[in-house]
Each structure stands twice: as structure tokens, then as C-alpha cells.
C-alpha positions as CSV (number, residue, x, y, z in Angstrom):
1,X,0.0,0.0,0.0
2,X,1.4,3.4,-1.0
3,X,0.3,6.7,0.5
4,X,0.4,9.8,-1.7
5,X,-0.1,13.3,-0.3
6,X,-0.1,16.5,-2.3
7,X,-1.3,20.0,-1.6
8,X,-1.9,23.1,-3.8
9,X,-2.9,26.6,-2.9
10,X,-5.7,27.9,-5.2
11,X,-6.6,31.6,-5.6
12,X,-10.3,31.1,-4.9
13,X,-12.4,31.1,-1.7
14,X,-12.9,27.7,0.1
15,X,-16.5,27.4,-1.0
16,X,-15.6,27.8,-4.7
17,X,-12.7,25.2,-4.4
18,X,-14.9,22.7,-2.5
19,X,-17.9,23.2,-4.8
20,X,-15.7,22.5,-7.9
21,X,-14.2,19.4,-6.3
22,X,-17.7,18.0,-5.8
23,X,-18.3,18.1,-9.6
24,X,-16.8,14.6,-10.1
25,X,-17.9,14.4,-13.8
26,X,-15.5,17.4,-14.5
27,X,-12.4,15.5,-13.3
28,X,-11.4,14.3,-16.7
29,X,-10.8,18.0,-17.6
30,X,-7.8,18.2,-15.2
31,X,-7.0,14.6,-14.1
32,X,-4.6,12.7,-16.3
33,X,-5.8,9.2,-17.0
34,X,-9.3,9.8,-15.8
35,X,-11.4,9.1,-18.9
36,X,-14.9,9.4,-17.4
37,X,-16.7,9.6,-14.1
38,X,-20.4,9.1,-13.8
39,X,-22.2,10.2,-10.6
40,X,-24.6,7.3,-9.9
41,X,-26.2,8.9,-6.8
42,X,-25.2,11.2,-4.0
43,X,-22.6,8.7,-2.6
44,X,-21.6,6.5,-5.6
45,X,-19.5,7.1,-8.7
46,X,-18.4,4.9,-11.6
47,X,-14.8,5.6,-12.9
48,X,-13.1,4.7,-16.2
49,X,-9.3,5.3,-15.9
50,X,-6.1,4.6,-17.9
51,X,-2.8,3.8,-16.2
52,X,0.3,3.1,-18.3
53,X,-1.8,1.9,-21.2
54,X,-4.1,-0.3,-19.1
55,X,-7.8,0.7,-18.8
56,X,-9.7,0.0,-15.6
57,X,-13.3,0.6,-14.5
58,X,-14.4,0.6,-10.9
59,X,-17.1,1.9,-8.5
60,X,-16.3,4.1,-5.6
61,X,-18.3,5.2,-2.5
62,X,-18.1,8.6,-0.9
63,X,-17.7,7.8,2.8
64,X,-17.7,11.3,4.2
65,X,-18.5,14.7,2.8
66,X,-18.5,17.9,4.9
67,X,-19.1,21.1,2.9
68,X,-16.0,23.4,2.7
69,X,-14.0,20.9,4.7
70,X,-13.5,17.4,3.2
71,X,-14.5,14.7,0.8
72,X,-13.5,11.1,1.5
73,X,-14.0,8.0,-0.6
74,X,-13.1,4.3,-1.0
75,X,-13.1,2.0,-4.0
76,X,-15.7,-0.7,-4.0
77,X,-13.9,-2.9,-6.6
78,X,-11.0,-2.7,-9.0
79,X,-7.7,-1.2,-7.8
80,X,-7.8,-1.0,-4.0
81,X,-7.6,2.7,-3.0
82,X,-9.2,5.2,-0.6
83,X,-8.6,8.8,0.1
84,X,-9.6,12.2,1.4
85,X,-9.4,15.7,0.0
86,X,-9.4,18.5,2.5
87,X,-10.0,22.3,2.1
88,X,-8.3,24.8,4.3
89,X,-9.2,28.5,4.2
90,X,-6.0,30.5,4.1
91,X,-7.7,33.9,3.7
92,X,-10.9,35.2,2.0
93,X,-9.7,34.4,-1.5
94,X,-7.1,31.6,-1.1
95,X,-7.6,27.9,-0.2
96,X,-5.2,25.0,0.4
97,X,-6.5,21.8,-1.2
98,X,-4.8,18.6,0.1
99,X,-5.3,15.2,-1.4
100,X,-4.2,12.1,0.5
101,X,-4.6,8.7,-1.1
102,X,-3.8,5.2,-0.1
103,X,-3.3,3.0,-3.2
104,X,-2.6,-0.7,-3.4
105,X,-1.6,-1.1,-7.1
106,X,-3.3,-3.9,-8.9
107,X,-1.3,-5.9,-11.4
108,X,2.2,-5.6,-12.9
109,X,1.6,-2.3,-14.8
110,X,0.3,-0.4,-11.8
111,X,3.0,-1.8,-9.5
112,X,5.7,-0.6,-11.9
113,X,4.0,2.8,-12.2
114,X,3.9,3.0,-8.4
115,X,7.6,2.0,-7.9
116,X,8.8,4.4,-10.6
117,X,6.9,7.3,-8.9
118,X,4.5,7.7,-11.9
119,X,1.5,7.7,-9.6
120,X,3.0,10.4,-7.3
121,X,3.8,12.6,-10.3
122,X,0.3,12.1,-11.7
123,X,-1.3,13.3,-8.5
124,X,1.0,16.3,-8.3
125,X,0.1,17.2,-11.9
126,X,-3.6,16.7,-11.3
127,X,-3.5,19.1,-8.3
128,X,-1.6,21.7,-10.4
129,X,-4.1,21.3,-13.2
130,X,-7.0,21.6,-10.7
131,X,-5.5,25.0,-9.6
132,X,-5.2,26.1,-13.3
133,X,-8.7,24.9,-14.0
134,X,-10.5,26.7,-11.2
135,X,-8.4,29.8,-11.4
136,X,-8.7,30.1,-15.2
137,X,-12.5,30.0,-14.8
138,X,-12.2,33.3,-12.9
139,X,-12.9,31.6,-9.6
140,X,-16.3,30.4,-10.8
141,X,-17.1,26.7,-10.2
142,X,-19.0,24.6,-12.8
143,X,-21.5,23.6,-10.0
144,X,-21.5,22.3,-6.5
145,X,-23.1,19.8,-4.2
146,X,-23.6,21.1,-0.6
147,X,-25.0,17.9,0.9
148,X,-23.4,16.2,3.8
149,X,-22.4,12.5,4.0
150,X,-21.6,11.5,7.6
151,X,-18.7,9.2,8.3
152,X,-19.8,5.6,9.0
153,X,-20.3,5.2,12.7
154,X,-20.5,8.9,13.3
């Protein structure tokens, strides 16, 4: 199991950053290797991804979602992974977005990508592209979901 952590400071308020992150279907616009995400319902998504020439599909469950604070998920099948993205208000117009993911690469290709640091670089690039995506929109999100998903057992 590998843990990847990456942060980026975006020049938008915390609500705008959070709202954009909840628009999972827009992820292919800034995440390398994410071909498609379909929002099934408030807590379930279906992903199509490409890693080092291998294509994978899997379902994921949002396990916690607190507006302007955090979104956590876990894969239901496919590559074993889970993570959380947190949003920290730095000032009225600047937010730190931090992604932390635990990934257990599945298969030879993913294991090689992990060992060579390809997955780390991909996450770093995705966070940088998220910053560019939201800032180039003039600080306007494409939408937002303000619902709350309580952590299991909370």
C-alpha cells in the first residue's frame, strides 16, 4: 500500500474550491488518466481510468463529505484505494487543497508505475491542473453539491 499526499494553494475562496471538487464528472478535464466519471447517486460514482496503457473501471463510494472541509472515498472494486481531500481557508480568496490517497496497485503495470513514482507525479500534476482549471474560470465553479455525508459510525 502506498500513500500519496499532495497540496496546492488555489486563488479562490474555500467554498468555490470545495464546490468544484464535488463536480466529479469534470475530473477528466484536469486529471490525467481519468477518462470518465459518472455520478450514480449522492454517494456512488463509476470511474473509467487509464494507467500506463491499461484501462480500468471501478465503482467508488463517498464515505464522508462535509461542505467546505472534506470529501473522503473508497473504491468498491478494482484497484484498492481510498482517500480524502481537505479544504483549508488561508484567507478570503485563497484555499489550500490537500489530497491524501492510499493506493494498493493492482497488477504488474500499476505496481511498476507506483515503484517508478509515476502515480506520485500524476497526483502532483492533477492538483496543479485543478489549480489552473478553477483559477482560469475566474474563480467560478461549474457547479456544487452542498449535501453532507456522515462518516460511517459517526
